[in-house]
C-alpha positions in Angstrom: 14.9 -7.7 12.9 13.6 -9.0 16.3 10.7 -11.2 15.3 11.1 -14.1 17.6 9.1 -12.9 20.5 6.3 -11.1 18.7 3.0 -12.1 20.1 -0.1 -12.6 17.9 -1.9 -10.0 20.1 0.9 -7.4 19.3 0.5 -8.1 15.5 -3.3 -7.8 15.8 -3.1 -4.6 17.9 -0.6 -2.8 15.5 -2.7 -3.6 12.5 -6.0 -2.8 14.3 -4.6 0.6 15.2 -3.6 1.2 11.6 -7.0 0.0 10.3 -8.9 2.1 12.8 -7.2 5.4 12.0 -6.6 5.3 8.3 -8.9 7.1 5.9 -8.3 6.6 2.2 -7.7 2.9 1.7 -4.6 0.8 1.3 -2.3 3.4 -0.1 -3.0 5.7 2.8 -2.1 2.9 5.2 1.4 2.4 3.8 3.1 5.2 5.8 1.4 4.0 9.0 2.3 0.4 8.4 5.9 1.3 7.7 6.2 3.6 10.7 4.7 1.1 13.1 6.7 -1.9 11.8 9.9 0.1 11.8 9.3 1.5 15.3 8.8 -2.1 16.6 11.9 -3.2 14.6 9.8 -5.7 12.6 11.2 -4.6 9.2 14.1 -2.6 7.9 13.8 0.4 5.6 15.0 -1.7 2.7 12.2 -4.2 3.2 9.3 -1.8 2.7 9.5 -1.4 -1.1 9.6 -5.2 -1.5 6.5 -5.6 0.8 4.6 -3.0 -1.2 5.5 -4.6 -4.6 4.6 -8.0 -3.3 1.3 -6.7 -1.9 0.4 -5.0 -5.1 1.2 -8.0 -7.3 -1.2 -10.2 -5.3 -4.9 -10.1 -6.0 -6.9 -8.3 -3.3 -6.8 -5.2 -1.2 -3.3 -3.7 -0.8 -3.5 -3.0 3.0 -4.8 -6.6 3.6 -2.1 -8.1 1.4 0.6 -6.0 3.3 -0.9 -7.2 6.6 -0.9 -10.8 5.5 2.7 -10.7 4.2 4.0 -8.8 7.3 2.1 -11.1 9.7 3.4 -14.1 7.9 7.0 -12.9 8.1 6.6 -12.4 11.8 4.7 -15.5 12.9 3.7 -17.6 9.9 0.1 -18.4 9.1 -1.2 -17.4 12.5 0.6 -14.0 12.2 -0.9 -13.5 8.8 -4.4 -14.2 10.2 -3.9 -11.9 13.2 -2.5 -9.1 11.0 -5.3 -9.3 8.4 -8.0 -9.4 11.1 -6.4 -6.4 12.7 -6.3 -4.5 9.5 -9.9 -5.3 8.5 -11.9 -5.5 11.7 -11.8 -1.9 12.8 -12.7 -0.6 9.3 -15.5 -3.1 9.0 -17.0 -2.1 12.4 -16.6 1.6 11.5 -18.3 1.2 8.1 -21.0 -0.8 9.6 -21.8 1.9 12.2 -21.6 4.6 9.6 -24.0 2.7 7.3 -26.4 2.3 10.2 -26.3 6.0 11.1 -25.6 7.6 7.7 -29.1 7.7 6.4 -30.1 10.0 9.2 -27.0 12.3 9.0 -26.0 12.3 5.3 -27.8 15.7 4.7 -26.4 17.3 7.9 -24.2 20.3 6.9 -21.7 19.6 9.6 -21.2 16.0 8.4 -20.8 17.2 4.8 -18.1 19.7 6.0 -16.3 16.9 7.9 -16.2 14.7 4.8 -15.0 17.6 2.7 -12.3 18.2 5.2 -11.2 14.6 5.3 -10.8 14.3 1.5 -7.5 16.3 1.3 -6.1 14.3 4.2 -6.8 11.1 2.3 -5.1 12.5 -0.8 -2.1 13.5 1.2 -1.9 10.1 2.9 -1.9 8.5 -0.5 0.7 10.8 -2.0 3.3 10.1 0.8 4.0 6.5 -0.1 3.9 7.3 -3.8 6.6 9.9 -3.4 8.6 7.7 -1.1 8.3 4.7 -3.5 9.4 6.9 -6.4 12.4 8.2 -4.5 13.5 4.7 -3.6 12.7 3.1 -6.9 13.7 5.8 -9.4 17.4 6.2 -8.8 18.3 6.4 -12.5 17.2 9.1 -15.0 15.4 6.6 -17.2 13.3 5.4 -14.2 12.1 8.9 -13.7 11.3 9.1 -17.5 9.3 5.9 -17.3 7.4 7.3 -14.2 6.6 10.5 -15.9 5.6 8.8 -19.2 3.3 6.4 -17.3 1.8 9.3 -15.3 1.0 11.3 -18.5 -0.3 8.2 -20.3 -2.7 7.3 -17.5 -3.7 10.8 -16.2 -3.7 12.8 -19.5 -4.1 10.3 -22.3 -6.5 8.0 -20.3 -4.6 4.9 -21.3 -5.3 1.8 -19.2 -2.6 1.0 -16.7 -2.9 -2.6 -17.9 -1.4 -1.6 -21.3 1.4 0.4 -19.7 2.3 -2.6 -17.5 2.2 -5.0 -20.4 4.4 -2.7 -22.6 6.8 -2.2 -19.7 7.1 -6.0 -19.2 7.7 -6.6 -23.0 10.3 -3.8 -23.2 12.1 -5.0 -20.0 12.2 -8.6 -21.3 13.5 -7.4 -24.7 16.2 -5.3 -23.1 17.2 -8.2 -20.8 17.5 -10.6 -23.8 19.5 -8.0 -25.8 21.9 -7.5 -22.9 22.3 -11.3 -22.5 22.9 -11.7 -26.2 25.6 -8.9 -26.1 27.4 -10.5 -23.2 27.5 -14.0 -24.9 29.3 -12.6 -28.0 
């Protein structure tokens, strides 16, 4: 990684571009963040799953957490500030403009068609990182089984993801202790 000469302006500009052209929230930003940061040689392919997991585990918005972590890796606190401002500022300005204008155009048939056309794009942008994360994180048969069971539990059975995460943690800790006990015999 070539991070030594990265300017704060470059960090801000990359995340502002991502923030300005992403529809669908944080998950939709993941492929753009990865593509831009890899293009600039700021991260490796192996770094991206770690960045996503760290960003998801911290409280707050995923895209902002990813920006903060990435900016911090590149330039410390100032890099984190530049990246998070870049990720948030364009969206804030766009939403502010839409809110000011939306009352007058919300019933416009053309605008309704535009928003209906944008929805599948947002879904696609969210699916890409999910599929990539699954391919990188599910290398064993049992990982795919956990993924499918979690998907069914949340989507079909309407079980809260909190319970699934808690059960997964308990099972993982139990397996870890069992393996450790077996190796000590």
